[in-house]
N, CA, C and O atoms as a CHARMM CRD file, in Angstrom:
* protein
*
  280
    1    1 MET  N    -12.50700   5.75800  -1.68000 PROA 1      0.00000
    2    1 MET  CA   -11.56000   4.95600  -0.91500 PROA 1      0.00000
    3    1 MET  C    -12.24700   3.67400  -0.48200 PROA 1      0.00000
    4    1 MET  O    -13.44000   3.64600  -0.18100 PROA 1      0.00000
    5    2 ARG  N    -11.45400   2.61800  -0.46100 PROA 2      0.00000
    6    2 ARG  CA   -11.98600   1.34500   0.02000 PROA 2      0.00000
    7    2 ARG  C    -11.05700   0.75700   1.07900 PROA 2      0.00000
    8    2 ARG  O     -9.85700   1.03200   1.10600 PROA 2      0.00000
    9    3 ASP  N    -11.64600  -0.05700   1.94400 PROA 3      0.00000
   10    3 ASP  CA   -10.88600  -0.68900   3.02100 PROA 3      0.00000
   11    3 ASP  C    -10.28100  -2.00100   2.55500 PROA 3      0.00000
   12    3 ASP  O    -10.89600  -2.74300   1.78900 PROA 3      0.00000
   13    4 VAL  N     -9.06100  -2.28300   3.02600 PROA 4      0.00000
   14    4 VAL  CA    -8.40800  -3.56600   2.77400 PROA 4      0.00000
   15    4 VAL  C     -8.11900  -4.17900   4.14200 PROA 4      0.00000
   16    4 VAL  O     -7.32700  -3.64400   4.91900 PROA 4      0.00000
   17    5 GLU  N     -8.76400  -5.29600   4.42300 PROA 5      0.00000
   18    5 GLU  CA    -8.58900  -5.96000   5.72100 PROA 5      0.00000
   19    5 GLU  C     -7.32300  -6.79800   5.73500 PROA 5      0.00000
   20    5 GLU  O     -7.00100  -7.49900   4.77500 PROA 5      0.00000
   21    6 ILE  N     -6.60600  -6.70400   6.86800 PROA 6      0.00000
   22    6 ILE  CA    -5.44300  -7.54200   7.07600 PROA 6      0.00000
   23    6 ILE  C     -5.66100  -8.36200   8.34600 PROA 6      0.00000
   24    6 ILE  O     -6.37600  -7.93400   9.25200 PROA 6      0.00000
   25    7 SER  N     -5.05000  -9.52800   8.40500 PROA 7      0.00000
   26    7 SER  CA    -5.28100 -10.40900   9.55600 PROA 7      0.00000
   27    7 SER  C     -4.30900 -10.18600  10.69200 PROA 7      0.00000
   28    7 SER  O     -4.56800 -10.61200  11.81700 PROA 7      0.00000
   29    8 ASP  N     -3.17600  -9.51500  10.41800 PROA 8      0.00000
   30    8 ASP  CA    -2.19200  -9.22000  11.45400 PROA 8      0.00000
   31    8 ASP  C     -2.27600  -7.75600  11.84700 PROA 8      0.00000
   32    8 ASP  O     -3.11000  -7.01300  11.32900 PROA 8      0.00000
   33    9 GLU  N     -1.41900  -7.35000  12.75400 PROA 9      0.00000
   34    9 GLU  CA    -1.40100  -5.94800  13.20300 PROA 9      0.00000
   35    9 GLU  C     -0.74700  -5.04100  12.17500 PROA 9      0.00000
   36    9 GLU  O     -1.00900  -3.83900  12.15200 PROA 9      0.00000
   37   10 MET  N      0.11300  -5.61200  11.31500 PROA 10     0.00000
   38   10 MET  CA     0.79500  -4.79600  10.31700 PROA 10     0.00000
   39   10 MET  C      0.98000  -5.59700   9.04400 PROA 10     0.00000
   40   10 MET  O      0.87700  -6.82400   9.03300 PROA 10     0.00000
   41   11 ILE  N      1.26000  -4.85700   7.95500 PROA 11     0.00000
   42   11 ILE  CA     1.55900  -5.46800   6.66500 PROA 11     0.00000
   43   11 ILE  C      2.57900  -4.57400   5.97000 PROA 11     0.00000
   44   11 ILE  O      2.57600  -3.35900   6.16600 PROA 11     0.00000
   45   12 ARG  N      3.43200  -5.15600   5.17600 PROA 12     0.00000
   46   12 ARG  CA     4.42700  -4.36400   4.44800 PROA 12     0.00000
   47   12 ARG  C      3.76400  -3.77000   3.19300 PROA 12     0.00000
   48   12 ARG  O      2.84200  -4.35200   2.62100 PROA 12     0.00000
   49   13 LEU  N      4.25200  -2.62100   2.79600 PROA 13     0.00000
   50   13 LEU  CA     3.64900  -1.87500   1.69000 PROA 13     0.00000
   51   13 LEU  C      3.58800  -2.67300   0.40400 PROA 13     0.00000
   52   13 LEU  O      2.56200  -2.67000  -0.27600 PROA 13     0.00000
   53   14 GLY  N      4.66100  -3.35300   0.05900 PROA 14     0.00000
   54   14 GLY  CA     4.66600  -4.16100  -1.16800 PROA 14     0.00000
   55   14 GLY  C      3.57900  -5.22600  -1.15100 PROA 14     0.00000
   56   14 GLY  O      2.93400  -5.47800  -2.16800 PROA 14     0.00000
   57   15 GLN  N      3.38000  -5.84400  -0.00500 PROA 15     0.00000
   58   15 GLN  CA     2.34600  -6.86400   0.13700 PROA 15     0.00000
   59   15 GLN  C      0.96100  -6.25500   0.01400 PROA 15     0.00000
   60   15 GLN  O      0.08000  -6.83600  -0.61900 PROA 15     0.00000
   61   16 LEU  N      0.76400  -5.10000   0.61000 PROA 16     0.00000
   62   16 LEU  CA    -0.54500  -4.45800   0.56300 PROA 16     0.00000
   63   16 LEU  C     -0.90400  -4.02500  -0.85500 PROA 16     0.00000
   64   16 LEU  O     -2.05700  -4.14000  -1.27000 PROA 16     0.00000
   65   17 LEU  N      0.07100  -3.53400  -1.58500 PROA 17     0.00000
   66   17 LEU  CA    -0.19500  -3.12300  -2.96600 PROA 17     0.00000
   67   17 LEU  C     -0.72000  -4.30000  -3.77300 PROA 17     0.00000
   68   17 LEU  O     -1.63300  -4.13700  -4.58300 PROA 17     0.00000
   69   18 LYS  N     -0.15300  -5.48400  -3.56100 PROA 18     0.00000
   70   18 LYS  CA    -0.60800  -6.69400  -4.26300 PROA 18     0.00000
   71   18 LYS  C     -1.96900  -7.15000  -3.74500 PROA 18     0.00000
   72   18 LYS  O     -2.87200  -7.43500  -4.53100 PROA 18     0.00000
   73   19 LEU  N     -2.11700  -7.21800  -2.40800 PROA 19     0.00000
   74   19 LEU  CA    -3.34900  -7.67900  -1.78900 PROA 19     0.00000
   75   19 LEU  C     -4.54900  -6.82700  -2.21200 PROA 19     0.00000
   76   19 LEU  O     -5.64100  -7.34100  -2.45800 PROA 19     0.00000
   77   20 SER  N     -4.32200  -5.53400  -2.28900 PROA 20     0.00000
   78   20 SER  CA    -5.41400  -4.60500  -2.61700 PROA 20     0.00000
   79   20 SER  C     -5.74300  -4.58200  -4.10700 PROA 20     0.00000
   80   20 SER  O     -6.78500  -4.06100  -4.50400 PROA 20     0.00000
   81   21 GLY  N     -4.86600  -5.14100  -4.92700 PROA 21     0.00000
   82   21 GLY  CA    -5.06800  -5.12300  -6.36700 PROA 21     0.00000
   83   21 GLY  C     -4.60400  -3.84000  -7.02700 PROA 21     0.00000
   84   21 GLY  O     -4.87100  -3.62500  -8.20900 PROA 21     0.00000
   85   22 LEU  N     -3.90800  -2.97400  -6.27900 PROA 22     0.00000
   86   22 LEU  CA    -3.36800  -1.75100  -6.87800 PROA 22     0.00000
   87   22 LEU  C     -2.28000  -2.07000  -7.89200 PROA 22     0.00000
   88   22 LEU  O     -2.07200  -1.32000  -8.84600 PROA 22     0.00000
   89   23 VAL  N     -1.58500  -3.19000  -7.68100 PROA 23     0.00000
   90   23 VAL  CA    -0.59900  -3.69100  -8.63500 PROA 23     0.00000
   91   23 VAL  C     -0.85100  -5.17700  -8.82200 PROA 23     0.00000
   92   23 VAL  O     -1.51700  -5.81300  -8.00500 PROA 23     0.00000
   93   24 GLU  N     -0.30700  -5.72800  -9.91500 PROA 24     0.00000
   94   24 GLU  CA    -0.52300  -7.13600 -10.20000 PROA 24     0.00000
   95   24 GLU  C      0.50100  -8.05200  -9.53400 PROA 24     0.00000
   96   24 GLU  O      0.18000  -9.18000  -9.16100 PROA 24     0.00000
   97   25 ASP  N      1.73200  -7.56600  -9.38500 PROA 25     0.00000
   98   25 ASP  CA     2.77000  -8.43500  -8.82900 PROA 25     0.00000
   99   25 ASP  C      3.87300  -7.59800  -8.17200 PROA 25     0.00000
  100   25 ASP  O      3.83000  -6.36800  -8.17200 PROA 25     0.00000
  101   26 GLY  N      4.85100  -8.29900  -7.61900 PROA 26     0.00000
  102   26 GLY  CA     5.93300  -7.64100  -6.91400 PROA 26     0.00000
  103   26 GLY  C      6.79300  -6.75800  -7.81500 PROA 26     0.00000
  104   26 GLY  O      7.30700  -5.73000  -7.37400 PROA 26     0.00000
  105   27 THR  N      6.94700  -7.15700  -9.06500 PROA 27     0.00000
  106   27 THR  CA     7.73400  -6.35700 -10.00600 PROA 27     0.00000
  107   27 THR  C      7.07200  -5.01800 -10.23700 PROA 27     0.00000
  108   27 THR  O      7.73700  -3.98200 -10.23100 PROA 27     0.00000
  109   28 GLU  N      5.76500  -5.03200 -10.44100 PROA 28     0.00000
  110   28 GLU  CA     5.04800  -3.77100 -10.65500 PROA 28     0.00000
  111   28 GLU  C      5.08300  -2.91900  -9.38100 PROA 28     0.00000
  112   28 GLU  O      5.20900  -1.69600  -9.45900 PROA 28     0.00000
  113   29 ALA  N      4.97400  -3.55700  -8.21000 PROA 29     0.00000
  114   29 ALA  CA     5.03900  -2.82300  -6.95700 PROA 29     0.00000
  115   29 ALA  C      6.37800  -2.10100  -6.84200 PROA 29     0.00000
  116   29 ALA  O      6.42500  -0.92700  -6.47400 PROA 29     0.00000
  117   30 LYS  N      7.46500  -2.80300  -7.15600 PROA 30     0.00000
  118   30 LYS  CA     8.79500  -2.20200  -7.08500 PROA 30     0.00000
  119   30 LYS  C      8.88600  -1.00600  -8.01900 PROA 30     0.00000
  120   30 LYS  O      9.43100   0.03200  -7.64500 PROA 30     0.00000
  121   31 GLU  N      8.35700  -1.14200  -9.23200 PROA 31     0.00000
  122   31 GLU  CA     8.43200  -0.06800 -10.21400 PROA 31     0.00000
  123   31 GLU  C      7.68200   1.18900  -9.77500 PROA 31     0.00000
  124   31 GLU  O      8.22100   2.29400  -9.84400 PROA 31     0.00000
  125   32 VAL  N      6.42800   1.01900  -9.31900 PROA 32     0.00000
  126   32 VAL  CA     5.63800   2.20500  -8.94900 PROA 32     0.00000
  127   32 VAL  C      6.22900   2.88300  -7.72000 PROA 32     0.00000
  128   32 VAL  O      6.15300   4.10400  -7.58400 PROA 32     0.00000
  129   33 LEU  N      6.82100   2.08900  -6.82300 PROA 33     0.00000
  130   33 LEU  CA     7.46800   2.68200  -5.65200 PROA 33     0.00000
  131   33 LEU  C      8.72800   3.45200  -6.03200 PROA 33     0.00000
  132   33 LEU  O      8.95500   4.56300  -5.55300 PROA 33     0.00000
  133   34 GLU  N      9.54700   2.85300  -6.89700 PROA 34     0.00000
  134   34 GLU  CA    10.78900   3.53400  -7.33800 PROA 34     0.00000
  135   34 GLU  C     10.46600   4.83200  -8.08100 PROA 34     0.00000
  136   34 GLU  O     11.23900   5.78900  -8.02200 PROA 34     0.00000
  137   35 GLU  N      9.33700   4.86900  -8.77400 PROA 35     0.00000
  138   35 GLU  CA     8.95400   6.05800  -9.53100 PROA 35     0.00000
  139   35 GLU  C      8.29600   7.12300  -8.65900 PROA 35     0.00000
  140   35 GLU  O      7.99000   8.21700  -9.13400 PROA 35     0.00000
  141   36 GLY  N      8.07700   6.79900  -7.37200 PROA 36     0.00000
  142   36 GLY  CA     7.49300   7.79000  -6.46400 PROA 36     0.00000
  143   36 GLY  C      6.00700   8.02100  -6.67600 PROA 36     0.00000
  144   36 GLY  O      5.49400   9.10700  -6.41000 PROA 36     0.00000
  145   37 LEU  N      5.31200   6.98200  -7.16300 PROA 37     0.00000
  146   37 LEU  CA     3.89000   7.10900  -7.47600 PROA 37     0.00000
  147   37 LEU  C      2.97400   6.73000  -6.32400 PROA 37     0.00000
  148   37 LEU  O      1.76000   6.91000  -6.41500 PROA 37     0.00000
  149   38 VAL  N      3.54100   6.20700  -5.23700 PROA 38     0.00000
  150   38 VAL  CA     2.74000   5.73000  -4.11500 PROA 38     0.00000
  151   38 VAL  C      2.87100   6.70100  -2.93200 PROA 38     0.00000
  152   38 VAL  O      3.96900   7.14400  -2.59500 PROA 38     0.00000
  153   39 THR  N      1.74000   7.01700  -2.31600 PROA 39     0.00000
  154   39 THR  CA     1.79300   7.82100  -1.08800 PROA 39     0.00000
  155   39 THR  C      1.20300   7.02300   0.05900 PROA 39     0.00000
  156   39 THR  O      0.27600   6.23300  -0.11700 PROA 39     0.00000
  157   40 VAL  N      1.76300   7.25000   1.23800 PROA 40     0.00000
  158   40 VAL  CA     1.25000   6.66800   2.47500 PROA 40     0.00000
  159   40 VAL  C      0.92000   7.82700   3.39700 PROA 40     0.00000
  160   40 VAL  O      1.80300   8.59200   3.78500 PROA 40     0.00000
  161   41 ASN  N     -0.33500   7.95100   3.73900 PROA 41     0.00000
  162   41 ASN  CA    -0.79200   9.05300   4.57800 PROA 41     0.00000
  163   41 ASN  C     -0.37900  10.40700   4.00700 PROA 41     0.00000
  164   41 ASN  O     -0.01900  11.32300   4.74700 PROA 41     0.00000
  165   42 GLY  N     -0.43800  10.51800   2.68000 PROA 42     0.00000
  166   42 GLY  CA    -0.14800  11.77900   2.01900 PROA 42     0.00000
  167   42 GLY  C      1.30100  12.06800   1.66900 PROA 42     0.00000
  168   42 GLY  O      1.58900  13.07100   1.01600 PROA 42     0.00000
  169   43 ALA  N      2.21100  11.21200   2.08900 PROA 43     0.00000
  170   43 ALA  CA     3.63900  11.41800   1.80800 PROA 43     0.00000
  171   43 ALA  C      4.15700  10.33800   0.85200 PROA 43     0.00000
  172   43 ALA  O      3.81700   9.16300   0.99100 PROA 43     0.00000
  173   44 VAL  N      4.97400  10.74300  -0.10900 PROA 44     0.00000
  174   44 VAL  CA     5.52700   9.78000  -1.06000 PROA 44     0.00000
  175   44 VAL  C      6.36600   8.75300  -0.30800 PROA 44     0.00000
  176   44 VAL  O      7.16300   9.10100   0.56200 PROA 44     0.00000
  177   45 GLU  N      6.17300   7.47900  -0.65800 PROA 45     0.00000
  178   45 GLU  CA     6.90500   6.39000  -0.01300 PROA 45     0.00000
  179   45 GLU  C      7.54400   5.53100  -1.10500 PROA 45     0.00000
  180   45 GLU  O      6.89100   5.18400  -2.08900 PROA 45     0.00000
  181   46 THR  N      8.82200   5.19100  -0.92700 PROA 46     0.00000
  182   46 THR  CA     9.53500   4.39400  -1.92400 PROA 46     0.00000
  183   46 THR  C     10.00000   3.04000  -1.38200 PROA 46     0.00000
  184   46 THR  O     10.60200   2.26000  -2.12000 PROA 46     0.00000
  185   47 ARG  N      9.73600   2.75100  -0.12100 PROA 47     0.00000
  186   47 ARG  CA    10.21900   1.50600   0.48200 PROA 47     0.00000
  187   47 ARG  C      9.13400   0.42900   0.45200 PROA 47     0.00000
  188   47 ARG  O      8.04800   0.61600   1.00200 PROA 47     0.00000
  189   48 ARG  N      9.44200  -0.71400  -0.20200 PROA 48     0.00000
  190   48 ARG  CA     8.48500  -1.82900  -0.23300 PROA 48     0.00000
  191   48 ARG  C      8.24500  -2.38800   1.16800 PROA 48     0.00000
  192   48 ARG  O      7.15700  -2.88100   1.46600 PROA 48     0.00000
  193   49 GLY  N      9.26200  -2.30900   2.02500 PROA 49     0.00000
  194   49 GLY  CA     9.17400  -2.88600   3.35400 PROA 49     0.00000
  195   49 GLY  C      8.53500  -1.98000   4.40300 PROA 49     0.00000
  196   49 GLY  O      8.44900  -2.35300   5.57300 PROA 49     0.00000
  197   50 LYS  N      8.09100  -0.80400   3.99600 PROA 50     0.00000
  198   50 LYS  CA     7.43400   0.11600   4.94200 PROA 50     0.00000
  199   50 LYS  C      6.28900  -0.61700   5.63600 PROA 50     0.00000
  200   50 LYS  O      5.43100  -1.20600   4.97900 PROA 50     0.00000
  201   51 GLN  N      6.28200  -0.57600   6.96000 PROA 51     0.00000
  202   51 GLN  CA     5.24400  -1.26500   7.73400 PROA 51     0.00000
  203   51 GLN  C      4.00500  -0.38200   7.85100 PROA 51     0.00000
  204   51 GLN  O      4.08100   0.78200   8.24500 PROA 51     0.00000
  205   52 LEU  N      2.87700  -0.96300   7.50100 PROA 52     0.00000
  206   52 LEU  CA     1.60200  -0.26200   7.57200 PROA 52     0.00000
  207   52 LEU  C      0.75600  -0.86300   8.68600 PROA 52     0.00000
  208   52 LEU  O      0.79700  -2.06700   8.94000 PROA 52     0.00000
  209   53 VAL  N     -0.00300  -0.00900   9.33800 PROA 53     0.00000
  210   53 VAL  CA    -0.86400  -0.44900  10.44000 PROA 53     0.00000
  211   53 VAL  C     -2.28400   0.06100  10.20800 PROA 53     0.00000
  212   53 VAL  O     -2.54500   0.81300   9.26900 PROA 53     0.00000
  213   54 ASP  N     -3.18200  -0.35800  11.07200 PROA 54     0.00000
  214   54 ASP  CA    -4.58700   0.00400  10.98600 PROA 54     0.00000
  215   54 ASP  C     -4.75700   1.51900  10.81000 PROA 54     0.00000
  216   54 ASP  O     -4.19800   2.31000  11.56900 PROA 54     0.00000
  217   55 GLY  N     -5.52700   1.89900   9.81100 PROA 55     0.00000
  218   55 GLY  CA    -5.82200   3.30400   9.57500 PROA 55     0.00000
  219   55 GLY  C     -4.94200   3.98700   8.55500 PROA 55     0.00000
  220   55 GLY  O     -5.28100   5.07200   8.08200 PROA 55     0.00000
  221   56 ASP  N     -3.79900   3.37200   8.19400 PROA 56     0.00000
  222   56 ASP  CA    -2.93500   3.98700   7.18000 PROA 56     0.00000
  223   56 ASP  C     -3.65700   4.04100   5.85100 PROA 56     0.00000
  224   56 ASP  O     -4.41100   3.13500   5.49400 PROA 56     0.00000
  225   57 ARG  N     -3.40900   5.14100   5.11000 PROA 57     0.00000
  226   57 ARG  CA    -4.04300   5.33500   3.80000 PROA 57     0.00000
  227   57 ARG  C     -2.96900   5.31400   2.71700 PROA 57     0.00000
  228   57 ARG  O     -1.95500   6.00400   2.80900 PROA 57     0.00000
  229   58 ILE  N     -3.21900   4.50500   1.69200 PROA 58     0.00000
  230   58 ILE  CA    -2.26000   4.32500   0.61700 PROA 58     0.00000
  231   58 ILE  C     -2.93500   4.73100  -0.68000 PROA 58     0.00000
  232   58 ILE  O     -4.06700   4.32900  -0.95200 PROA 58     0.00000
  233   59 ALA  N     -2.23300   5.53600  -1.48800 PROA 59     0.00000
  234   59 ALA  CA    -2.79300   5.98600  -2.75500 PROA 59     0.00000
  235   59 ALA  C     -1.82200   5.71600  -3.89100 PROA 59     0.00000
  236   59 ALA  O     -0.60800   5.86200  -3.75300 PROA 59     0.00000
  237   60 LEU  N     -2.40100   5.31700  -5.02400 PROA 60     0.00000
  238   60 LEU  CA    -1.67000   5.12100  -6.25400 PROA 60     0.00000
  239   60 LEU  C     -2.57400   5.58600  -7.38500 PROA 60     0.00000
  240   60 LEU  O     -3.68700   5.08700  -7.55000 PROA 60     0.00000
  241   61 ASP  N     -2.08700   6.54200  -8.15700 PROA 61     0.00000
  242   61 ASP  CA    -2.90600   7.15500  -9.20400 PROA 61     0.00000
  243   61 ASP  C     -4.17200   7.73200  -8.59600 PROA 61     0.00000
  244   61 ASP  O     -4.09300   8.54900  -7.67800 PROA 61     0.00000
  245   62 GLU  N     -5.32300   7.33200  -9.07900 PROA 62     0.00000
  246   62 GLU  CA    -6.59900   7.87000  -8.58300 PROA 62     0.00000
  247   62 GLU  C     -7.22500   6.98600  -7.50600 PROA 62     0.00000
  248   62 GLU  O     -8.29200   7.31100  -6.98500 PROA 62     0.00000
  249   63 GLU  N     -6.57400   5.87200  -7.16800 PROA 63     0.00000
  250   63 GLU  CA    -7.12200   4.93800  -6.19600 PROA 63     0.00000
  251   63 GLU  C     -6.51100   5.13500  -4.81300 PROA 63     0.00000
  252   63 GLU  O     -5.31800   5.41000  -4.67700 PROA 63     0.00000
  253   64 GLU  N     -7.35200   4.98800  -3.79000 PROA 64     0.00000
  254   64 GLU  CA    -6.88000   5.07800  -2.41000 PROA 64     0.00000
  255   64 GLU  C     -7.51000   3.96500  -1.57900 PROA 64     0.00000
  256   64 GLU  O     -8.70400   3.68600  -1.68700 PROA 64     0.00000
  257   65 VAL  N     -6.69300   3.34600  -0.76000 PROA 65     0.00000
  258   65 VAL  CA    -7.17400   2.27700   0.12500 PROA 65     0.00000
  259   65 VAL  C     -6.77700   2.59600   1.53800 PROA 65     0.00000
  260   65 VAL  O     -5.83200   3.35000   1.77100 PROA 65     0.00000
  261   66 ARG  N     -7.50000   2.02100   2.49500 PROA 66     0.00000
  262   66 ARG  CA    -7.19600   2.19100   3.91700 PROA 66     0.00000
  263   66 ARG  C     -6.97100   0.81300   4.53800 PROA 66     0.00000
  264   66 ARG  O     -7.73100  -0.12100   4.28500 PROA 66     0.00000
  265   67 VAL  N     -5.93500   0.69700   5.34300 PROA 67     0.00000
  266   67 VAL  CA    -5.64600  -0.55200   6.04400 PROA 67     0.00000
  267   67 VAL  C     -6.59400  -0.69200   7.22100 PROA 67     0.00000
  268   67 VAL  O     -6.75700   0.22600   8.02400 PROA 67     0.00000
  269   68 VAL  N     -7.22900  -1.88600   7.30700 PROA 68     0.00000
  270   68 VAL  CA    -8.11500  -2.18600   8.41500 PROA 68     0.00000
  271   68 VAL  C     -7.66900  -3.52100   9.02000 PROA 68     0.00000
  272   68 VAL  O     -7.78000  -4.56500   8.37700 PROA 68     0.00000
  273   69 ALA  N     -7.17300  -3.48300  10.24300 PROA 69     0.00000
  274   69 ALA  CA    -6.75700  -4.71400  10.93000 PROA 69     0.00000
  275   69 ALA  C     -7.96700  -5.33600  11.60500 PROA 69     0.00000
  276   69 ALA  O     -8.74800  -4.64800  12.26300 PROA 69     0.00000
  277   70 ARG  N     -8.11400  -6.62500  11.43800 PROA 70     0.00000
  278   70 ARG  CA    -9.24300  -7.34100  12.06700 PROA 70     0.00000
  279   70 ARG  C     -8.99800  -7.59300  13.51300 PROA 70     0.00000
  280   70 ARG  O     -9.84200  -8.18100  14.18900 PROA 70     0.00000
């Protein structure tokens, strides 16, 4: 697992997927979410607008990242 720093208190899931490099663009983010391939704190999440905060863990395939607010 690796940490992804954000400058605000929260970030939307679609934005984090792109920022972390788990996906290349918004289209890919939409696709992996619609297919149920993304988990947030262990639960499948399909909403691009899901708000993430410090400590949330996001996984896609074999990769996992943790949100770290500065």
